N, C-alpha and C positions, 0 to 999 in steps of 0.2 A: 578403637572404634572401627566398625566395618563400613559405616556410612561416610561418603565423601561430601565436601561442600557442594551445594547445588542450588537450584532455584528456591528450595524450601529448607535448606540446612546451612548453618554457618557455625564455625568454631571460634571461640575467643578464650584467651588465657585468663582474662579477668573482666569484671564488669566495668564498663565505662560508657561514654556517650555514643561510641560506635555501635554498642549493643542496642541502645534505644533507637538509633537511626535504622538499624536493620529490622527491628520489631515494627517500626512504622512502615518500612518498605514491604514487609510481609503483610501488614494490615491493608495496605493499598493494592496488593496483588492477590496472591492465592493462599496466604498464610504460610507458616513455617515455624521453625524452632532454632534458637541459638543455644548451643551447648557450651557452657562456661566452665573453665577449669581444665582445658585441654590445649595442646599445641596445634599448629597448623595441620598436622597429619592426623589429629584426633586422638593422640596419646594423652592419658591423664597426667596432670602435674601433681607433684608431691607438695604437701603443706599448703594446699589450696583452702582458703577460708571463705565461708559464706556470710554475707552481711544481710540482715533481715530487711533493711530499708530499701532494697532494690526496687520492689514493686511500687512503693510510693514515689520513688524518683522517676520511674517510667510514667506514672500517672501525672505527676506535676510538670513534666517537661513535654507533654504531648497535647495537641489540641485538634479535635476533641480528645479528651483523656481516654487512654486505653489502659487496660489492666491485663497483663499477660498471666497465663498459668505458669506456676513455678513448681518444680519437682526435683528433689535430691535423688540422684541415682548412683549406686555403687558400681564402679567399673574397675576391674583388676585391683580390687582392694582399696580404691580411692573414691572419694565423693566428688561427683561433678554435678552441675546444675543444668537442667533443661528449662529454658524459658520459652513457652509456646505461645504463638499468637495466631488466631484464626483470621481469615479475611474479614474485615470490618464492614458492616452493612452500610454505614454512612462514610463516604469518602469525599475528598482525601484527608488523611491524617497528617498533621504537621509536627515536625520536631524542630524546636527553636526557629519557627517561622519558615522552615524549608520542607519541601515535599519530596518523597522518594518512592521509587518503585523497584521491584526486584527483577533483574534481568540475568538469567543463568545463575552464576554464583557471586554476583556483586550488586551493589546498590547504585542506582542512577537517579540524579535529581530530575524531577519532572519539569518540563517546559510549561510556560503559561497556558498554551493550548491544551496540553495534556491535563493540567489541573482543572481547566474548565470542562473538558470532556468527561473527566472522572466524576466531577460534581454533578453534571447533568445526567450522567448514566445512573447515579445513585437514585435519582428521582424519576427514572425511566423516561427521560426526556432527551431532546437533542436541540442543538443550537438553532436549527432552522424552524423550530416550532415557537420560538420566542418572538415577542413583538419588537419591531424596529420603530424608533421614533424619527428616523431619517426620511421616511417616505409616507405618503398618504394614499388612500384608496383611489384618488384621482389619477395617480401615476400608473394604474393598472390598465392594460389593454383588454377591453371587453371582447374584442374580436378574437384575441388569443385564448381567452377563457372559453368562448364558444367553440373554438377548434378542439380544445381539450374535451368538451362535452360531447362533440360529434364522435371523436375517437372512442371515448368510453362507452357511448351508446351502442357502438357496433359489437361490443362484447357482452352487453347486459341483456338479460331476459326482460327486466323492467327498466326501460330507458329513463334517463334523468329528464324530468319535465320542468324543473325549476329554472328561474332566471339566473343569469351568471352570478350576480351578487349573492343570491341565496345559496348557490352552490359553494361559493368561497366560504361563507359562514358555516355551512354544514360540514365541510372538510376541515374546519377550524384553521383556515388560511387567513381569515380575518377574525380578530377577537376584539370585542368591545370597540368596534369601529376603527381598529388599528391593524395595519398589515403585519404579518409575520415575515421573518426573513425568507421563508420558503416562498411565500406569495410574491414577494418582490423578485426573487430569482426566476420564478417560473413564468410570470406574466407581465413583467414590467414593459411599459411602452417606450422606455428610454434605454440608454446604454447601461449595462450592468457591469460596473468596473470590478466588482468582486468575482465575476465569472470570466475574467479575461483569459483567453487562450491564444498563445503565440504559435503560429504555424510557419514552417519553412520547408522549401525544397532545396536540398543541398547537392551540388555536384561534387563537392569535396567537403571535408569536415569544417573548413572555414570559408567556403565559397557558397553563398546563397543565390540561387537562381530566381526564386520567387518567395514572397512572404506575405502573410496576412494576419491581422490581429482581429479577434472576435470579442465583442462585448455585448452580446445579445441575450435574450431569455434562453433558458436551458433547452427547451424543445427545439428552438430555432438553431441553437448551436450544434445539435446532433446532425441536422441536415447540412448545415454549412461546412462542418468539418468533413463529412463524407464527400461533399462536392469538391472540396480542395484536394482530398486524397485521390479521388478518381481523375482529377485533372492531371495528376503528376505520376500516375502509375500506368503500367502497360495493360493493353487489352487486345485480345486476339479473337477472331471470328472462326468458328468451327462449322464447316459444311457437313451436315449429317445426311443429306439426301431428302430431308423433309421440306416442308413449305417455307420454313424460316431457318436462318442460320442462328447458331448459338454464340453467346458472348462468354468469354472466359477471362477474368481479370487476373492480374499478377498475384493477387492474394484473394482468399475466399472472403467475399464482401459481407456475408452474414456474420463471420467471426470479427471482422473489422468493426462492423456496426456494434456488436456486443462489447468490444473493448472501449469504443467511444462512449457508449451509454454508461458503462461502469465508471469510467473516469469522471464523467459529468455528475453522476448520481452520488458517488462516494468521495468526491473531493472534499478536502478540509477548507471550507470557505472562510474560516477564521484566519487562516495563514495568509501572510502578506505576499507570498510568492504566487506566480502564475502557472497554469498548466501549459504544457508545450507539446508540440508534435513535430518531429523532424523526419522528413522523408529523404532517404538516400537511394542510390541506384538499386540496391538489393535488400534493403531493410527499412523499417519504419520504427521510430522510437516514440513511445507515448509516456509522458511524465506528468504526474499529478501530485500536488501538495497533500501530505497526509499519508503516513506509513500504515501498514496493516495494524489492526488492534493487537495488543500484546498477547492476547489469548489465542491468536491464530498465527502459525508459522507458515512460511512460504511452502514448505513440504506438505503441510495439511491442506493448503489452498489448492495445490496441484493435484493432490490425491482425492480431494473432495470430502475428506474426513474432518469436517468442521461444521459448526453451526453459524449461519450467516448473522452478522451484526452490522446493521445499517448505521452509518455515521449520521446520515440525514434522513430521519424517519419519515418526515412529511414529504420530502422530495421523492423518496423511494416509493411511497404509497401512491402518489399522483402518477408517477411513471408506470407503476403496475396497473393502475386503473385505466391508463391510456393504452395498455397492451404493449408498452415498450420493454417491460420486464416480465418474463414468463413466470419465473419462480425464483424466490430468494436463494442465493447460494449455488445455483446450478450453472451460471454463466461461464465460469472458468472451464468447466468440463466440456461445454458446447464449443468453446473456442479451441480447446486442445483437439477435440474430435474432428472439428472442421478442418484444421490444418493437417491432421493425420489423413483424413479422407482425400485431401488434395495432394498427398504425397510430399508435403512440405515439413520442414523441421518444426518441432514443438517450440512455441514462443518462449522467450525468456521472461520470467516473472521475478522481481526482486524489490526489496526495500532499498531505496537509494537516497542518500543524504536525508533531506527532510520530507521525502515523499515515497511514492511507489512508481516503479517503471516497468513497462511491458515493451519488449522488442520482438518484432515479427520479422521473419526472413523469407525471401522468395526462394527460387530453386537453385541458389548459388552453390550450396554444398553438393548437390547431385552433379552439377556440371563440372565443378572444379575437381571432383574426385577422380575424374578420368586423367587429370594432369599429373597426379602423384602415383600413377600406376594402379589405379583401382579406387576403392572406396576410402574416403578420409577416415582416419582413426578418430576415436572419441576425443582425444586430446587436441588433435588438429581442428576438429569441428568447434571445440570449446574456444580455442585460440581465435579462430575466425569470428565466432559470435561476439567475443569480447572486444575484438578490434573494431567490429561494426558498431557496437554500442558505445565504445570508449576508444576512439582512434588515438588518443594520446597516452594510452595505458603503457606502462613500462614492462620489461621482461620480468622484473622482480615482482611486480603486482600480479602478472599472469601466473607466476609460480605459486604465489600465496593463494590466489582465488581458485586455481585448478587443483592445487595440492600435489604438484610434482616438482622435482628439483629444477633449479635454474638451468642446469646443463641440458636437461630434457627439453625445456622450453626453447633454448637456443637451437637444439638439433631440429626440432619441428619447424621453427621459424625458417631455418636454413632450407629445409625441404620445400616449404611453401614458397620461398623466394625463388629457388631453382626451378620450380614448376611454373613460375610466372603468375602465381596466384595473388601474392602480396608484394608490396614494395614500400620502402621507407622513404618518406618525403621530408626533407630537411635533416638537420643534425640529430645526433643521438639524443641530445638534450634539447627539448623544445620542438622537435619534429613530430610527425604523426604517421600512423599506418594507413595505407590505402589498399583496398581490395580491388583487384583488377578482374573484371568480368570480360573475358575474351570469347565467351561462347556465343 
């Protein structure tokens, strides 16, 4: 066979339960085919026999039942079987009570949150549009709704003239006199524990100088996060000769605002974990529960070659109405362009553990480049970036993530140490890296 195992192709020597598991993973993802009667390299096996009851077995062991297409193919004089499964319109499909998705060339069991998202997506819905029985309309702040109306009216040719309660009904934030999850998150008059954001200013990886916990409505959180960041980053004044001096922050604040809005709008509010923001001397780390959708890779996100998929459709709609979101899917490019225009390194975007992480860097790499005899190499920049975002990272982990040998990692670390750019704090095991900014 010329085709290798991939996102949509798998080889099996014979029919068994793992074939059915793979077919359900294909049904829950983008479809695919299992080629039966071949070895792991795709070579046909001799004396392979076909059993006609396979399709019925797939049908009986899946819920809802799926029926794959089956075709006998002659390859190199031997018969092999192709069982094909298209992406199923109603998801998720279960095999023996378990749900799977296809990731690269293997099957992965879905988490409870992923099962819920997949089910809601099937009906073109999202969690935030569902009614919550935990709160009542009396818990909503009319003043906050009015502030939203004022923001939205600044952008509308035909301003909203309805009273706040009617507005909530028209946007389907209240249904049948009950609040949706989105309405509670957006306009609650009380603390919103589902929207908790932990913020900290770190002078070292384990030393916190200042900390704050937010549990407010989502619009308020945007402003409070930005206030905390501005409190802990540098600002300089530039005299231009004009009537007023100009302010320049350590980071482009338009891009920082975009990152904050993205993390609040696209957070997985069903996950028990909290969002977090860690401010270091020369970097800020933003973490959010909820990884990218499986249909979007980090590379596609950075390049802009993807179709935006809002995890929280109601929240995204209200933020767009208020002018906080300009256009779906364009925010990442604006962030990258803003850092590029400020002559700063491109932020790091990555799926990390159970969520998504963005790390932004100030002018560290430009300043420290002078200490190693000129501009930092790409590998040295990558090492610094990863040490910023993960101070406890090991040399072996750096080798795997960057894709160079352990010997090369050690050589670059030695150069960075000799230049006085980094230092090791603590023992080889249990210690951490510290970036030294002497500029």
